[in-house]
C-alpha distance (Angstrom), angle and dihedral (degrees) to the residues before:
residue distance angle dihedral
M1 . . .
N2 3.80 . .
Y3 3.79 96.3 .
H4 3.79 115.8 117.8
P5 3.80 118.5 -174.7
V6 3.78 115.7 -115.7
E7 3.77 115.6 -121.6
D8 3.79 117.5 -100.0
D9 3.79 117.6 -80.5
Q10 3.77 123.3 -158.9
N11 3.83 90.3 -151.2
V12 3.82 91.4 70.7
A13 3.78 117.3 75.0
D14 3.81 126.1 -157.0
W15 3.81 114.4 -134.4
A16 3.80 129.1 -176.7
P17 3.81 114.7 -111.6
E18 3.82 92.8 -110.5
R19 3.79 91.6 54.9
V20 3.81 90.5 49.3
W21 3.80 91.1 50.6
K22 3.83 91.9 49.8
E23 3.80 90.8 50.5
L24 3.81 92.1 48.0
E25 3.81 88.6 52.5
V26 3.81 93.7 56.6
N27 3.81 105.5 25.4
D28 3.80 111.5 70.2
R29 3.81 88.6 -177.9
A30 3.83 91.9 64.1
C31 3.80 126.1 88.9
L32 3.80 137.2 -170.0
I33 3.80 118.1 -131.9
D34 3.81 116.8 -164.7
V35 3.82 107.8 -154.9
R36 3.81 98.6 -178.6
S37 3.80 123.2 114.5
K38 3.81 125.7 -86.1
P39 3.84 92.6 -107.6
E40 3.81 89.4 54.6
W41 3.81 91.4 51.6
I42 3.79 90.9 49.0
F43 3.80 101.3 42.0
V44 3.82 104.3 28.1
G45 3.81 100.6 35.0
V46 3.78 135.9 -120.0
P47 3.80 137.9 -105.5
D48 3.81 110.4 -90.9
L49 3.79 116.8 -143.5
S50 3.81 96.1 168.5
S51 3.82 92.9 108.1
I52 3.81 88.1 65.5
G53 3.80 94.2 40.3
R54 3.78 94.9 -107.6
R55 3.79 138.0 118.3
V56 3.79 133.3 -141.2
V57 3.81 119.9 -120.7
F58 3.82 111.5 -132.2
S59 3.80 120.4 -155.5
E60 3.81 126.0 147.4
W61 3.80 113.5 -123.6
I62 3.81 90.5 -170.7
S63 3.80 111.6 35.7
Y64 3.78 117.4 -128.0
P65 3.01 131.1 -105.5
E66 3.83 93.0 5.6
T67 3.84 93.0 57.6
R68 3.79 92.3 -145.5
T69 3.76 127.2 134.9
N70 3.79 107.4 -95.9
P71 3.83 104.4 -112.6
S72 3.83 90.6 -160.2
F73 3.80 95.8 49.6
V74 3.81 97.9 111.7
E75 3.80 92.1 45.1
Q76 3.82 92.1 47.4
V77 3.80 92.6 50.4
T78 3.80 92.1 45.6
H79 3.81 90.6 49.3
E80 3.81 92.9 46.6
L81 3.80 91.8 51.3
G82 3.80 91.3 48.7
S83 3.77 117.6 -178.8
H84 3.80 96.4 -25.1
S85 3.79 112.0 138.6
L86 3.80 99.3 -125.4
N87 3.79 128.8 170.0
T88 3.82 102.9 -178.4
F89 3.79 131.3 44.8
F90 3.82 117.5 -168.0
F91 3.82 115.5 -162.2
I92 3.80 122.6 -158.1
C93 3.80 133.8 -178.2
R94 3.81 133.8 155.7
S95 3.81 97.8 -67.4
G96 3.81 108.5 -4.8
V97 3.82 100.4 -92.9
R98 3.82 102.5 98.2
S99 3.79 92.2 36.4
R100 3.82 90.9 54.8
A101 3.81 90.6 53.2
A102 3.82 90.7 47.5
A103 3.82 91.5 48.3
I104 3.80 90.8 51.6
E105 3.80 91.4 50.9
V106 3.81 93.4 49.4
S107 3.80 90.7 44.0
K108 3.80 89.8 56.4
S109 3.80 92.2 50.5
H110 3.81 96.2 44.9
A111 3.81 96.3 41.4
K112 3.81 108.6 -163.6
A113 3.82 95.9 -25.3
V114 3.83 92.6 100.9
Q115 3.77 137.2 18.9
C116 3.81 111.6 -118.4
V117 3.80 115.1 -154.1
N118 3.79 129.4 -176.4
V119 3.81 117.2 -141.0
A120 3.80 99.2 -127.4
E121 3.82 112.9 -141.4
G122 3.82 90.0 22.1
F123 3.79 125.9 -142.5
E124 3.82 98.4 -50.2
G125 3.80 101.1 24.5
D126 3.77 133.5 -146.0
L127 3.78 126.4 -31.0
D128 3.80 117.2 -90.6
H129 3.82 124.1 -140.2
H130 3.85 88.6 -81.4
R131 3.84 89.9 53.5
R132 3.82 92.7 -110.5
R133 3.77 126.5 132.8
G134 3.79 126.3 -136.9
Y135 3.81 97.1 47.4
V136 3.80 102.5 82.6
N137 3.79 111.2 37.1
G138 3.79 142.9 -40.7
W139 3.81 138.2 105.3
K140 3.82 95.7 -60.4
F141 3.81 94.5 42.1
K142 3.83 90.0 52.6
K143 3.83 87.5 54.8
L144 3.77 94.2 -120.6
P145 3.81 114.2 159.4
W146 3.78 115.2 -72.8
R147 3.76 138.4 148.4
Q148 3.76 140.9 -159.6
T149 3.81 113.8 -111.7
């Protein structure tokens, strides 16, 4: 695997999934960026923002199946968001590790123009004592809206 974690950055906050959802409900200048791989979106499911009239931005931070950091990630996200006047980017992955790295990278490229926030616990959450995800915490465990693709 060619992925190397990015060092910690104090400009990126970690918020619980419930707090992210509440902010997405009230802040129309916030967006959710799912940085997992295409197979994860297909087989595990995706956050569903349709009940609040929003959509999720999908862009792989680590390309699959190569498992390399996507060198075009920032450009892809910027292109996908277009000219929308956004002030908060929420990043989500399986457990919060990849999304934190992606948030740090976007934070560096956007300086102080937007707040970059990592969704702590991610979509599936931490491993339980049986080494399974989805039983301890995370977006799905907290019963926040999601759907199978």
